[in-house]
ZAMARGU-4260 file (C-alpha; in steps of 0.2 Angstrom, whole numbers, plus 5000, padded with zeros to 4 digits):
<rodrens>
0) 4425/4675/5654 | 4437/4663/5646 | 4442/4647/5654 | 4460/4644/5659 | 4462/4632/5644
5) 4455/4644/5632 | 4467/4657/5638 | 4481/4645/5636 | 4475/4640/5618 | 4474/4658/5613
10) 4492/4662/5618 | 4498/4646/5608 | 4486/4650/5593 | 4492/4668/5592 | 4510/4662/5593
15) 4508/4650/5579 | 4499/4663/5568 | 4513/4675/5570 | 4527/4662/5566 | 4518/4656/5551
20) 4511/4672/5545 | 4517/4690/5546 | 4533/4687/5555 | 4538/4673/5544 | 4536/4684/5529
25) 4545/4699/5537 | 4560/4689/5544 | 4562/4675/5532 | 4565/4657/5535 | 4566/4654/5554
30) 4580/4641/5553 | 4591/4652/5542 | 4587/4667/5554 | 4593/4657/5569 | 4608/4650/5560
35) 4613/4668/5556 | 4611/4674/5574 | 4621/4659/5580 | 4635/4663/5568 | 4635/4681/5572
40) 4634/4678/5591 | 4648/4665/5589 | 4659/4677/5580 | 4656/4691/5593 | 4659/4680/5608
45) 4675/4674/5600 | 4681/4691/5597 | 4676/4696/5615 | 4686/4682/5622 | 4671/4673/5629
50) 4672/4658/5617 | 4691/4653/5616 | 4690/4634/5612 | 4682/4635/5594 | 4665/4630/5600
55) 4650/4638/5592 | 4632/4642/5596 | 4619/4632/5586 | 4603/4639/5579 | 4594/4629/5593
60) 4605/4638/5606 | 4600/4655/5598 | 4582/4651/5599 | 4583/4645/5617 | 4592/4661/5622
65) 4579/4672/5614 | 4566/4662/5624 | 4577/4666/5640 | 4577/4684/5635 | 4558/4684/5636
70) 4559/4675/5653 | 4570/4689/5660 | 4558/4702/5654 | 4544/4693/5664 | 4556/4692/5679
75) 4561/4710/5679 | 4547/4720/5669 | 4529/4722/5670 | 4516/4710/5664 | 4515/4710/5645
80) 4504/4697/5636 | 4515/4698/5620 | 4530/4692/5630 | 4521/4675/5633 | 4516/4674/5615
85) 4534/4677/5610 | 4540/4663/5622 | 4527/4651/5615 | 4533/4656/5597 | 4551/4653/5602
90) 4546/4636/5610 | 4538/4631/5593 | 4553/4636/5583 | 4565/4628/5595 | 4556/4612/5593
95) 4556/4613/5574 | 4575/4618/5574 | 4579/4603/5585 | 4570/4591/5574 | 4579/4598/5559
100) 4596/4597/5567 | 4592/4579/5572 | 4587/4574/5554 | 4604/4582/5548 | 4613/4572/5561
105) 4605/4556/5557 | 4608/4558/5538 | 4626/4562/5541
</rodrens>
């Protein structure tokens, strides 16, 4: 039987393998994908009257909301190990997106 820490590492390692491998190839650059989602969600929420003050969703917001979607699946649905792997992947992507945004902010 695997130890607790081996199980945790397996989740993280699987997530890293996905975001740097097949999913990266299938979905394109993660930052650009999350920027596109943020732009589309901002447009939709503006048209729906939810955002009325010109604010916009950032790629970091998009990544965090996708992680929250996985949290809601855990809360409402049955146990699925893929949900936790996806959460770990979104956490990794969120960290990288946040770092990129900070670099752009410090350069500007």
